[in-house]
C-alpha positions in Angstrom: 60.3 49.0 120.4 63.8 50.2 121.2 64.8 53.9 121.5 68.2 53.6 119.8 70.9 56.2 119.4 72.1 57.1 116.0 75.2 55.1 115.2 77.1 58.4 114.5 76.3 59.9 117.9 77.3 58.9 121.4 77.1 60.0 125.0 80.1 61.3 127.1 80.0 62.1 130.8 82.0 64.8 132.5 82.4 64.1 136.2 82.4 66.9 138.8 85.6 68.2 140.2 86.9 66.3 143.3 84.4 63.5 142.7 84.8 59.8 143.4 83.1 58.2 140.4 80.9 55.3 141.6 81.9 51.8 140.6 78.8 51.5 138.6 80.6 53.3 135.8 83.2 51.2 134.0 84.5 53.6 131.4 86.3 56.1 133.6 89.2 58.0 132.0 91.4 60.6 133.7 92.0 63.3 131.1 92.0 66.9 132.4 92.7 68.5 129.0 89.9 66.6 127.2 87.5 67.3 130.1 88.2 71.0 129.9 87.9 71.1 126.1 84.5 69.4 126.1 83.3 71.6 129.1 84.2 74.7 127.1 82.6 73.4 123.9 79.4 72.5 125.9 79.4 76.1 127.4 79.7 77.5 123.8 76.7 75.4 122.7 74.7 76.6 125.6 75.7 80.2 124.9 74.8 80.0 121.3 71.4 78.2 121.9 70.4 80.4 124.8 71.3 83.6 122.9 69.3 82.5 119.9 66.3 81.8 122.3 66.6 85.2 123.9 67.2 83.5 127.3 70.4 85.4 127.9 72.1 88.7 126.8 75.4 88.8 124.9 77.1 90.4 128.0 76.3 87.3 130.0 78.7 85.3 127.9 82.4 84.7 128.7 84.3 84.5 125.5 81.1 83.2 123.8 80.5 80.6 126.6 77.6 80.4 129.0 79.6 79.5 132.1 78.0 79.3 135.6 79.5 78.6 139.0 77.8 75.2 139.4 79.3 73.8 136.2 82.4 72.6 138.1 80.3 70.8 140.8 78.0 69.0 138.4 77.8 66.0 136.1 77.4 66.9 132.5 75.9 64.5 130.0 76.9 65.3 126.4 75.8 64.1 123.0 78.7 64.1 120.5 78.2 63.7 116.8 80.3 61.8 114.3 82.8 64.7 114.3 83.1 64.5 118.1 81.3 67.9 118.4 79.0 68.6 121.3 75.4 68.8 120.0 73.4 68.3 123.2 74.0 68.7 126.9 72.2 68.5 130.3 73.6 69.1 133.8 73.0 67.2 137.1 74.2 68.5 140.4 73.9 66.1 143.4 73.3 67.2 147.0 73.0 65.5 150.3 69.8 66.2 152.3 71.9 68.2 154.7 72.0 71.1 152.3 70.2 74.3 153.2 67.1 74.5 150.9 68.0 78.1 150.3 71.1 77.0 148.4 69.1 75.3 145.8 68.6 77.0 142.4 64.8 76.6 142.7 65.0 78.7 145.9 66.4 81.6 143.8 63.8 81.3 141.0 61.3 84.1 140.3 58.6 82.0 142.0 60.7 82.1 145.2 60.5 85.9 145.0 56.7 85.9 144.8 55.0 87.0 148.0 52.1 84.6 147.2 54.1 81.5 146.3 57.3 81.9 148.4 55.8 80.0 151.4 54.2 77.2 149.3 57.5 76.7 147.5 59.5 76.4 150.7 56.9 73.9 152.1 57.0 71.9 148.9 60.8 71.7 149.1 60.7 70.5 152.7 58.3 67.7 151.6 60.8 66.6 148.9 63.6 66.7 151.4 61.6 64.4 153.7 60.9 61.9 150.8 64.7 61.8 150.1 65.5 61.2 153.8 62.9 58.4 154.1 64.4 56.7 151.1 68.0 57.3 152.2 68.9 59.0 148.9 70.3 62.3 147.7 68.8 65.3 146.0 69.8 66.4 142.5 69.1 69.5 140.5 68.9 69.0 136.7 69.4 71.9 134.3 71.5 73.4 131.6 69.6 71.6 128.8 70.7 72.7 125.3 70.1 71.1 122.0 71.7 72.0 118.7 69.4 72.4 115.7 71.0 69.2 114.4 69.3 67.0 117.0 66.1 68.9 117.8 63.1 66.8 117.0 65.1 63.6 116.9 65.0 60.7 119.3 68.4 62.0 120.6 66.6 64.9 122.4 64.2 62.5 124.2 67.1 60.1 125.0 69.0 63.0 126.6 66.1 63.8 129.0 65.5 60.1 129.7 69.2 59.7 130.4 68.8 61.9 133.5 66.7 59.1 135.1 69.4 56.6 134.1 72.3 58.7 135.3 70.7 59.4 138.7 69.9 55.7 139.2 73.6 55.0 138.6 74.4 57.6 141.2 72.4 55.8 143.8 68.9 57.2 143.2 67.7 60.8 143.8 64.8 63.1 144.4 65.3 65.4 141.4 64.4 69.1 141.2 64.5 71.4 138.3 63.3 74.8 137.0 62.1 73.8 133.5 61.4 76.2 130.6 58.3 75.7 128.5 60.4 76.6 125.4 60.9 73.8 123.0 58.3 71.8 125.0 61.0 71.0 127.7 58.5 71.0 130.6 56.0 68.9 128.7 58.7 66.3 127.8 59.7 66.0 131.4 56.0 65.7 132.4 55.5 63.0 129.8 58.3 60.8 131.1 57.4 61.2 134.8 58.1 64.7 136.1 55.5 66.6 138.0 55.1 70.2 139.3 56.1 70.6 142.9 53.2 70.4 145.3 52.5 72.1 148.7 49.8 70.3 150.8 48.4 68.8 147.6 48.4 72.1 145.7 50.4 72.2 142.5 52.7 75.2 142.2 51.8 77.1 139.0 53.9 78.0 135.9 55.5 81.4 136.2 57.2 84.0 134.1 60.9 84.4 134.7 62.1 87.8 133.5 65.7 86.6 133.7 65.1 84.1 130.9 62.2 85.9 129.3 60.0 82.8 129.3 57.4 80.7 131.1 59.0 78.3 133.6 57.8 75.5 135.9 59.3 74.2 139.1 59.2 70.4 138.8 60.4 67.3 140.6 61.2 63.8 139.4 62.1 60.6 141.1 64.8 58.5 139.5 63.1 55.2 140.6 59.7 56.2 139.1 59.7 57.2 135.5 56.5 56.8 133.5 56.2 53.0 133.1 56.0 53.2 129.3 59.6 54.6 129.3 61.1 52.2 131.9 62.5 49.8 129.3 64.2 52.7 127.6 65.6 54.1 130.9 67.0 50.6 131.5 68.6 50.5 128.1 70.2 53.9 128.5 71.4 53.0 132.0 73.2 50.0 130.6 74.7 52.2 128.0 75.8 54.9 130.4 77.4 52.3 132.7 79.9 51.7 129.9 80.1 55.2 128.5 83.3 57.2 128.7 83.4 59.2 132.0 86.0 61.9 131.9 87.5 63.2 135.2 90.1 65.9 135.9 91.9 63.8 138.5 94.9 61.6 138.0 94.4 57.8 138.1 96.0 57.8 141.6 93.7 60.6 142.9 90.6 58.9 141.5 91.6 55.5 143.0 92.1 57.1 146.4 88.8 59.0 146.3 86.9 55.9 145.2 88.6 53.9 148.0 87.8 56.7 150.6 84.2 57.1 149.4 83.5 53.3 149.7 84.6 53.4 153.3 83.0 56.7 154.3 86.3 58.5 154.6 87.2 62.0 153.5 
C-alpha cells in the first residue's frame, strides 16, 4: 500500500536564513520574495488555526500572523493546495550538540518549571544529547504544526508528520525533540509512527497542562533513523519526493553556491 499525496497538493520547503542547503536536495530555488510570501501565509494559517483552538490570544498575533523568533532559523515544510495556498505546515529547527540545553524550547516548557519534574527533564535531555553525540548527528526541534480544515482527517495530515522523519534524514539524521499537543491527536500520531515520551533513568516524563496553550502537552523524542517499521516504506517514499521538492531560499544563487561550497569543506 502506498501513502500517496493528492494530485492537487504538493510539498514546498522553506530553507532557514543563511543556510547551506545539503546536496541531497535537487530542487533548490533562490527566490526571496516567494519565500517571504509563503512564510507570511504559513504564519497566517498558524494564527487562524491556533486562535480557533484557543491556543493563543488575538493580541499574540502580528497583523493576523503567528510569528515567532525561531521561524527565520528553521526549515518549514508546507502543503500547498491546487490554488497554491498553504494548507498545512510544520517546523524543524536543527541544532548542533554544542547548544546549551537551556536554549531548547523544551527547556522553557511548563514541565521545565515544575519543581518535581525539572530535574528529570534536564537529565532526560542530557541522555538524548549523549545519543546524538555517539551517533555523530545533530539535534532537531519539531513544532509549529498547523492543519487547515481542508486536510484534517486526510492522508495529507499523516504525510506531513511522516515527512519530518524524511526531512531530517535528508539533513543527515537527527535526534528529534518536541513539545506535542494532545489536541487533534497530534501526540498519539507521533507516538504511532515512532515518537516516545522523554525518559529519565527509565522513567517516562508525564503529560502536563500548559497554561500558555491551554491544553495537555507531552515532551517527546523521535529518532530520524528509527520510525515505526510499518511506516518505513512511506518515509522512504516521502524522502524521495522531498529530495526533488522545491526548496526556496532567500539567498542569491551566488551566495547559496558559496555557502554550499564552504559547508562541504568545513569552512565558515
